[in-house]
Gaussian input, Z-matrix of N, CA and C with variables (Angstrom, degrees):
# hf/3-21g

backbone

0 1
 N
 C     1     B1
 C     2     B2     1     A1
 N     3     B3     2     A2     1     D1
 C     4     B4     3     A3     2     D2
 C     5     B5     4     A4     3     D3
 N     6     B6     5     A5     4     D4
 C     7     B7     6     A6     5     D5
 C     8     B8     7     A7     6     D6
 N     9     B9     8     A8     7     D7
 C    10    B10     9     A9     8     D8
 C    11    B11    10    A10     9     D9
 N    12    B12    11    A11    10    D10
 C    13    B13    12    A12    11    D11
 C    14    B14    13    A13    12    D12
 N    15    B15    14    A14    13    D13
 C    16    B16    15    A15    14    D14
 C    17    B17    16    A16    15    D15
 N    18    B18    17    A17    16    D16
 C    19    B19    18    A18    17    D17
 C    20    B20    19    A19    18    D18
 N    21    B21    20    A20    19    D19
 C    22    B22    21    A21    20    D20
 C    23    B23    22    A22    21    D21
 N    24    B24    23    A23    22    D22
 C    25    B25    24    A24    23    D23
 C    26    B26    25    A25    24    D24
 N    27    B27    26    A26    25    D25
 C    28    B28    27    A27    26    D26
 C    29    B29    28    A28    27    D27
 N    30    B30    29    A29    28    D28
 C    31    B31    30    A30    29    D29
 C    32    B32    31    A31    30    D30
 N    33    B33    32    A32    31    D31
 C    34    B34    33    A33    32    D32
 C    35    B35    34    A34    33    D33
 N    36    B36    35    A35    34    D34
 C    37    B37    36    A36    35    D35
 C    38    B38    37    A37    36    D36
 N    39    B39    38    A38    37    D37
 C    40    B40    39    A39    38    D38
 C    41    B41    40    A40    39    D39
 N    42    B42    41    A41    40    D40
 C    43    B43    42    A42    41    D41
 C    44    B44    43    A43    42    D42
 N    45    B45    44    A44    43    D43
 C    46    B46    45    A45    44    D44
 C    47    B47    46    A46    45    D45
 N    48    B48    47    A47    46    D46
 C    49    B49    48    A48    47    D47
 C    50    B50    49    A49    48    D48
 N    51    B51    50    A50    49    D49
 C    52    B52    51    A51    50    D50
 C    53    B53    52    A52    51    D51
 N    54    B54    53    A53    52    D52
 C    55    B55    54    A54    53    D53
 C    56    B56    55    A55    54    D54
 N    57    B57    56    A56    55    D55
 C    58    B58    57    A57    56    D56
 C    59    B59    58    A58    57    D57
 N    60    B60    59    A59    58    D58
 C    61    B61    60    A60    59    D59
 C    62    B62    61    A61    60    D60
 N    63    B63    62    A62    61    D61
 C    64    B64    63    A63    62    D62
 C    65    B65    64    A64    63    D63
 N    66    B66    65    A65    64    D64
 C    67    B67    66    A66    65    D65
 C    68    B68    67    A67    66    D66
 N    69    B69    68    A68    67    D67
 C    70    B70    69    A69    68    D68
 C    71    B71    70    A70    69    D69
 N    72    B72    71    A71    70    D70
 C    73    B73    72    A72    71    D71
 C    74    B74    73    A73    72    D72
 N    75    B75    74    A74    73    D73
 C    76    B76    75    A75    74    D74
 C    77    B77    76    A76    75    D75
 N    78    B78    77    A77    76    D76
 C    79    B79    78    A78    77    D77
 C    80    B80    79    A79    78    D78
 N    81    B81    80    A80    79    D79
 C    82    B82    81    A81    80    D80
 C    83    B83    82    A82    81    D81
 N    84    B84    83    A83    82    D82
 C    85    B85    84    A84    83    D83
 C    86    B86    85    A85    84    D84
 N    87    B87    86    A86    85    D85
 C    88    B88    87    A87    86    D86
 C    89    B89    88    A88    87    D87
 N    90    B90    89    A89    88    D88
 C    91    B91    90    A90    89    D89
 C    92    B92    91    A91    90    D90
 N    93    B93    92    A92    91    D91
 C    94    B94    93    A93    92    D92
 C    95    B95    94    A94    93    D93
 N    96    B96    95    A95    94    D94
 C    97    B97    96    A96    95    D95
 C    98    B98    97    A97    96    D96
 N    99    B99    98    A98    97    D97
 C   100   B100    99    A99    98    D98
 C   101   B101   100   A100    99    D99
 N   102   B102   101   A101   100   D100
 C   103   B103   102   A102   101   D101
 C   104   B104   103   A103   102   D102
 N   105   B105   104   A104   103   D103
 C   106   B106   105   A105   104   D104
 C   107   B107   106   A106   105   D105
 N   108   B108   107   A107   106   D106
 C   109   B109   108   A108   107   D107
 C   110   B110   109   A109   108   D108
 N   111   B111   110   A110   109   D109
 C   112   B112   111   A111   110   D110
 C   113   B113   112   A112   111   D111
 N   114   B114   113   A113   112   D112
 C   115   B115   114   A114   113   D113
 C   116   B116   115   A115   114   D114
 N   117   B117   116   A116   115   D115
 C   118   B118   117   A117   116   D116
 C   119   B119   118   A118   117   D117
 N   120   B120   119   A119   118   D118
 C   121   B121   120   A120   119   D119
 C   122   B122   121   A121   120   D120
 N   123   B123   122   A122   121   D121
 C   124   B124   123   A123   122   D122
 C   125   B125   124   A124   123   D123
 N   126   B126   125   A125   124   D124
 C   127   B127   126   A126   125   D125
 C   128   B128   127   A127   126   D126
 N   129   B129   128   A128   127   D127
 C   130   B130   129   A129   128   D128
 C   131   B131   130   A130   129   D129
 N   132   B132   131   A131   130   D130
 C   133   B133   132   A132   131   D131
 C   134   B134   133   A133   132   D132
 N   135   B135   134   A134   133   D133
 C   136   B136   135   A135   134   D134
 C   137   B137   136   A136   135   D135
 N   138   B138   137   A137   136   D136
 C   139   B139   138   A138   137   D137
 C   140   B140   139   A139   138   D138
 N   141   B141   140   A140   139   D139
 C   142   B142   141   A141   140   D140
 C   143   B143   142   A142   141   D141
 N   144   B144   143   A143   142   D142
 C   145   B145   144   A144   143   D143
 C   146   B146   145   A145   144   D144
 N   147   B147   146   A146   145   D145
 C   148   B148   147   A147   146   D146
 C   149   B149   148   A148   147   D147
 N   150   B150   149   A149   148   D148
 C   151   B151   150   A150   149   D149
 C   152   B152   151   A151   150   D150
 N   153   B153   152   A152   151   D151
 C   154   B154   153   A153   152   D152
 C   155   B155   154   A154   153   D153
 N   156   B156   155   A155   154   D154
 C   157   B157   156   A156   155   D155
 C   158   B158   157   A157   156   D156
 N   159   B159   158   A158   157   D157
 C   160   B160   159   A159   158   D158
 C   161   B161   160   A160   159   D159
 N   162   B162   161   A161   160   D160
 C   163   B163   162   A162   161   D161
 C   164   B164   163   A163   162   D162
 N   165   B165   164   A164   163   D163
 C   166   B166   165   A165   164   D164
 C   167   B167   166   A166   165   D165
 N   168   B168   167   A167   166   D166
 C   169   B169   168   A168   167   D167
 C   170   B170   169   A169   168   D168
 N   171   B171   170   A170   169   D169
 C   172   B172   171   A171   170   D170
 C   173   B173   172   A172   171   D171
 N   174   B174   173   A173   172   D172
 C   175   B175   174   A174   173   D173
 C   176   B176   175   A175   174   D174
 N   177   B177   176   A176   175   D175
 C   178   B178   177   A177   176   D176
 C   179   B179   178   A178   177   D177
 N   180   B180   179   A179   178   D178
 C   181   B181   180   A180   179   D179
 C   182   B182   181   A181   180   D180
 N   183   B183   182   A182   181   D181
 C   184   B184   183   A183   182   D182
 C   185   B185   184   A184   183   D183
 N   186   B186   185   A185   184   D184
 C   187   B187   186   A186   185   D185
 C   188   B188   187   A187   186   D186
 N   189   B189   188   A188   187   D187
 C   190   B190   189   A189   188   D188
 C   191   B191   190   A190   189   D189
 N   192   B192   191   A191   190   D190
 C   193   B193   192   A192   191   D191
 C   194   B194   193   A193   192   D192
 N   195   B195   194   A194   193   D193
 C   196   B196   195   A195   194   D194
 C   197   B197   196   A196   195   D195
 N   198   B198   197   A197   196   D196
 C   199   B199   198   A198   197   D197
 C   200   B200   199   A199   198   D198
 N   201   B201   200   A200   199   D199
 C   202   B202   201   A201   200   D200
 C   203   B203   202   A202   201   D201
 N   204   B204   203   A203   202   D202
 C   205   B205   204   A204   203   D203
 C   206   B206   205   A205   204   D204
 N   207   B207   206   A206   205   D205
 C   208   B208   207   A207   206   D206
 C   209   B209   208   A208   207   D207
 N   210   B210   209   A209   208   D208
 C   211   B211   210   A210   209   D209
 C   212   B212   211   A211   210   D210
 N   213   B213   212   A212   211   D211
 C   214   B214   213   A213   212   D212
 C   215   B215   214   A214   213   D213
 N   216   B216   215   A215   214   D214
 C   217   B217   216   A216   215   D215
 C   218   B218   217   A217   216   D216

   B1=1.4224
   B2=1.5227
   B3=1.3447
   B4=1.4220
   B5=1.5070
   B6=1.3164
   B7=1.4413
   B8=1.5464
   B9=1.3465
   B10=1.4418
   B11=1.4941
   B12=1.3142
   B13=1.4230
   B14=1.4921
   B15=1.3139
   B16=1.4703
   B17=1.5260
   B18=1.3944
   B19=1.4190
   B20=1.5544
   B21=1.3164
   B22=1.4749
   B23=1.5646
   B24=1.3780
   B25=1.4815
   B26=1.5467
   B27=1.3024
   B28=1.4493
   B29=1.5297
   B30=1.2914
   B31=1.4886
   B32=1.5991
   B33=1.2958
   B34=1.5005
   B35=1.5562
   B36=1.2894
   B37=1.3967
   B38=1.4916
   B39=1.4183
   B40=1.4396
   B41=1.4696
   B42=1.3635
   B43=1.4912
   B44=1.5447
   B45=1.2413
   B46=1.5087
   B47=1.5004
   B48=1.3214
   B49=1.4687
   B50=1.5684
   B51=1.3392
   B52=1.4338
   B53=1.5636
   B54=1.3044
   B55=1.4646
   B56=1.4885
   B57=1.3465
   B58=1.4867
   B59=1.5010
   B60=1.3585
   B61=1.4727
   B62=1.5443
   B63=1.3463
   B64=1.4333
   B65=1.4635
   B66=1.3081
   B67=1.5282
   B68=1.4899
   B69=1.4053
   B70=1.4252
   B71=1.4638
   B72=1.3311
   B73=1.4337
   B74=1.5181
   B75=1.3445
   B76=1.4990
   B77=1.4861
   B78=1.3233
   B79=1.4296
   B80=1.4984
   B81=1.3170
   B82=1.4567
   B83=1.5440
   B84=1.3468
   B85=1.5079
   B86=1.5741
   B87=1.3504
   B88=1.4655
   B89=1.5454
   B90=1.3420
   B91=1.4934
   B92=1.5255
   B93=1.3295
   B94=1.5374
   B95=1.4160
   B96=1.3103
   B97=1.4552
   B98=1.4982
   B99=1.3625
   B100=1.4385
   B101=1.5604
   B102=1.3286
   B103=1.3936
   B104=1.5096
   B105=1.3153
   B106=1.4910
   B107=1.5019
   B108=1.3285
   B109=1.4369
   B110=1.5216
   B111=1.3457
   B112=1.4189
   B113=1.5372
   B114=1.3549
   B115=1.4324
   B116=1.5802
   B117=1.2830
   B118=1.4836
   B119=1.5127
   B120=1.3371
   B121=1.4670
   B122=1.5309
   B123=1.2632
   B124=1.3926
   B125=1.5248
   B126=1.3301
   B127=1.4405
   B128=1.5391
   B129=1.2791
   B130=1.5393
   B131=1.5410
   B132=1.2941
   B133=1.4949
   B134=1.5468
   B135=1.2218
   B136=1.5219
   B137=1.5279
   B138=1.3269
   B139=1.4210
   B140=1.5663
   B141=1.2904
   B142=1.4711
   B143=1.4590
   B144=1.3816
   B145=1.3945
   B146=1.4744
   B147=1.3863
   B148=1.4304
   B149=1.4669
   B150=1.2795
   B151=1.5254
   B152=1.5194
   B153=1.3620
   B154=1.5118
   B155=1.5377
   B156=1.3298
   B157=1.4542
   B158=1.5030
   B159=1.3668
   B160=1.4063
   B161=1.5048
   B162=1.3511
   B163=1.4314
   B164=1.5190
   B165=1.2868
   B166=1.5545
   B167=1.5066
   B168=1.3885
   B169=1.4779
   B170=1.5168
   B171=1.3152
   B172=1.5124
   B173=1.5614
   B174=1.3107
   B175=1.4266
   B176=1.4921
   B177=1.2627
   B178=1.4149
   B179=1.5428
   B180=1.3350
   B181=1.4448
   B182=1.5796
   B183=1.2868
   B184=1.4377
   B185=1.5831
   B186=1.3341
   B187=1.4401
   B188=1.5292
   B189=1.2985
   B190=1.4073
   B191=1.4920
   B192=1.3565
   B193=1.4571
   B194=1.5483
   B195=1.2578
   B196=1.5195
   B197=1.5190
   B198=1.3992
   B199=1.4234
   B200=1.5255
   B201=1.2779
   B202=1.4593
   B203=1.5191
   B204=1.3794
   B205=1.4586
   B206=1.5250
   B207=1.3023
   B208=1.4813
   B209=1.5285
   B210=1.3157
   B211=1.4789
   B212=1.5430
   B213=1.3264
   B214=1.4651
   B215=1.4362
   B216=1.3587
   B217=1.4248
   B218=1.5211
   A1=110.20
   A2=118.85
   A3=124.87
   A4=108.72
   A5=118.55
   A6=122.63
   A7=106.40
   A8=113.74
   A9=117.39
   A10=109.33
   A11=115.75
   A12=121.39
   A13=108.67
   A14=116.80
   A15=122.35
   A16=115.19
   A17=115.09
   A18=117.79
   A19=111.09
   A20=113.90
   A21=121.15
   A22=106.26
   A23=112.13
   A24=114.46
   A25=108.64
   A26=113.89
   A27=122.75
   A28=106.85
   A29=118.52
   A30=120.53
   A31=107.24
   A32=113.59
   A33=116.31
   A34=107.07
   A35=119.16
   A36=123.59
   A37=113.68
   A38=116.99
   A39=123.72
   A40=106.58
   A41=114.03
   A42=119.42
   A43=111.24
   A44=117.35
   A45=123.33
   A46=114.53
   A47=119.60
   A48=128.76
   A49=106.80
   A50=116.78
   A51=120.41
   A52=109.07
   A53=119.15
   A54=118.14
   A55=109.13
   A56=117.70
   A57=119.24
   A58=113.04
   A59=113.73
   A60=118.98
   A61=112.95
   A62=116.98
   A63=119.10
   A64=110.55
   A65=122.13
   A66=121.45
   A67=114.79
   A68=114.64
   A69=117.37
   A70=113.46
   A71=119.88
   A72=120.63
   A73=112.86
   A74=116.26
   A75=116.33
   A76=114.58
   A77=119.33
   A78=123.36
   A79=117.12
   A80=115.24
   A81=120.44
   A82=108.23
   A83=111.79
   A84=117.24
   A85=109.08
   A86=111.54
   A87=117.87
   A88=105.95
   A89=113.58
   A90=120.31
   A91=111.70
   A92=114.30
   A93=122.21
   A94=114.48
   A95=117.10
   A96=123.46
   A97=103.50
   A98=117.71
   A99=122.68
   A100=109.71
   A101=116.95
   A102=123.89
   A103=111.95
   A104=118.11
   A105=125.72
   A106=111.17
   A107=116.38
   A108=121.59
   A109=112.10
   A110=119.60
   A111=121.78
   A112=117.01
   A113=114.97
   A114=117.07
   A115=110.56
   A116=120.20
   A117=122.75
   A118=109.55
   A119=115.92
   A120=120.46
   A121=110.31
   A122=116.60
   A123=123.86
   A124=107.73
   A125=116.21
   A126=118.83
   A127=108.34
   A128=113.30
   A129=119.38
   A130=108.07
   A131=112.52
   A132=119.11
   A133=110.89
   A134=117.23
   A135=121.89
   A136=112.27
   A137=116.03
   A138=115.46
   A139=115.37
   A140=118.65
   A141=117.39
   A142=112.74
   A143=114.81
   A144=120.98
   A145=116.23
   A146=118.82
   A147=119.64
   A148=107.08
   A149=116.99
   A150=121.06
   A151=112.67
   A152=116.25
   A153=120.55
   A154=107.37
   A155=117.32
   A156=119.86
   A157=106.17
   A158=116.38
   A159=119.44
   A160=114.14
   A161=116.55
   A162=119.80
   A163=110.23
   A164=115.65
   A165=122.84
   A166=102.60
   A167=113.33
   A168=118.51
   A169=109.07
   A170=114.11
   A171=119.24
   A172=107.60
   A173=116.16
   A174=121.85
   A175=111.39
   A176=120.36
   A177=123.66
   A178=109.95
   A179=114.56
   A180=120.34
   A181=114.15
   A182=116.82
   A183=119.77
   A184=109.54
   A185=119.21
   A186=122.81
   A187=109.29
   A188=123.04
   A189=123.27
   A190=113.02
   A191=116.29
   A192=119.76
   A193=113.93
   A194=117.49
   A195=124.26
   A196=109.57
   A197=116.36
   A198=117.57
   A199=113.76
   A200=116.76
   A201=124.22
   A202=113.38
   A203=117.80
   A204=118.03
   A205=110.59
   A206=113.81
   A207=119.78
   A208=112.32
   A209=119.86
   A210=124.50
   A211=110.90
   A212=117.51
   A213=120.63
   A214=111.61
   A215=114.43
   A216=115.10
   A217=109.16
   D1=129.05
   D2=178.09
   D3=-81.34
   D4=136.49
   D5=178.04
   D6=-130.30
   D7=142.66
   D8=177.78
   D9=-150.91
   D10=154.92
   D11=176.61
   D12=-92.20
   D13=127.40
   D14=-175.79
   D15=-100.02
   D16=-37.10
   D17=178.32
   D18=-151.57
   D19=146.94
   D20=171.33
   D21=-117.67
   D22=130.86
   D23=-178.92
   D24=-81.54
   D25=137.28
   D26=178.18
   D27=-123.16
   D28=123.77
   D29=177.06
   D30=-81.28
   D31=134.75
   D32=-177.36
   D33=-131.45
   D34=158.85
   D35=179.39
   D36=-77.83
   D37=-34.64
   D38=-177.39
   D39=-150.65
   D40=134.14
   D41=-178.21
   D42=-63.28
   D43=-52.97
   D44=-179.09
   D45=-57.53
   D46=-40.55
   D47=175.60
   D48=-62.22
   D49=-50.92
   D50=-174.85
   D51=-68.75
   D52=-41.81
   D53=178.57
   D54=-60.25
   D55=-48.15
   D56=-177.75
   D57=-57.44
   D58=-45.71
   D59=178.32
   D60=-56.09
   D61=-51.91
   D62=-172.92
   D63=-76.90
   D64=-29.92
   D65=179.56
   D66=-82.82
   D67=-41.93
   D68=-177.14
   D69=-84.92
   D70=-38.63
   D71=-174.83
   D72=-92.86
   D73=-31.44
   D74=-179.45
   D75=-109.38
   D76=-0.94
   D77=177.49
   D78=74.18
   D79=16.81
   D80=176.28
   D81=-66.14
   D82=157.28
   D83=176.75
   D84=-110.37
   D85=138.15
   D86=-179.39
   D87=-85.33
   D88=115.48
   D89=-176.86
   D90=-89.55
   D91=-43.24
   D92=178.43
   D93=-143.34
   D94=144.66
   D95=178.54
   D96=-151.64
   D97=91.63
   D98=-175.20
   D99=-125.62
   D100=133.45
   D101=174.79
   D102=-63.71
   D103=136.56
   D104=177.53
   D105=-125.93
   D106=32.12
   D107=-175.09
   D108=120.01
   D109=-177.63
   D110=-173.69
   D111=-58.80
   D112=-33.61
   D113=-173.63
   D114=-126.87
   D115=5.43
   D116=-177.37
   D117=-116.27
   D118=144.12
   D119=171.50
   D120=-140.12
   D121=155.68
   D122=172.46
   D123=-100.77
   D124=103.16
   D125=-175.20
   D126=-122.73
   D127=120.13
   D128=-178.12
   D129=-124.21
   D130=128.62
   D131=177.97
   D132=-126.90
   D133=153.90
   D134=179.80
   D135=-134.11
   D136=148.29
   D137=174.10
   D138=-67.23
   D139=166.38
   D140=177.59
   D141=-58.15
   D142=136.72
   D143=175.80
   D144=83.79
   D145=0.22
   D146=-177.13
   D147=-140.38
   D148=111.05
   D149=178.96
   D150=-103.79
   D151=-1.19
   D152=-175.35
   D153=-92.27
   D154=-43.29
   D155=-174.89
   D156=-110.29
   D157=137.43
   D158=-177.53
   D159=-163.20
   D160=-167.95
   D161=175.93
   D162=-106.90
   D163=142.24
   D164=172.60
   D165=-106.70
   D166=112.69
   D167=179.77
   D168=-83.01
   D169=131.01
   D170=178.13
   D171=-127.38
   D172=127.67
   D173=-179.99
   D174=-70.69
   D175=125.89
   D176=179.36
   D177=-67.56
   D178=129.15
   D179=-172.38
   D180=-119.28
   D181=-32.41
   D182=-177.60
   D183=-102.39
   D184=161.11
   D185=-179.06
   D186=-55.06
   D187=-42.63
   D188=-179.86
   D189=-66.44
   D190=-39.58
   D191=175.10
   D192=-66.16
   D193=-36.35
   D194=174.46
   D195=-61.25
   D196=-44.23
   D197=178.80
   D198=-66.34
   D199=-26.11
   D200=-177.46
   D201=-76.72
   D202=-23.68
   D203=-179.14
   D204=-56.69
   D205=128.60
   D206=179.06
   D207=85.11
   D208=-5.01
   D209=-178.44
   D210=-123.64
   D211=31.62
   D212=178.03
   D213=-100.80
   D214=142.13
   D215=177.93
   D216=-150.11

């Protein structure tokens, strides 16, 4: 059975800011950006040359999530 990693979730402070950073500064490609309600979006980005594995951006909503932005590994 083949197994592969498709997405890694990354908490971000702001969707637009994160999309701009990854696409304009790092050359990532925006694969999906869909609204999931008033404050949620499904945002998937991938590095150049790879559309199967990427990052799923999630806006930090709770105090613990906000503290984790920039401190994820």
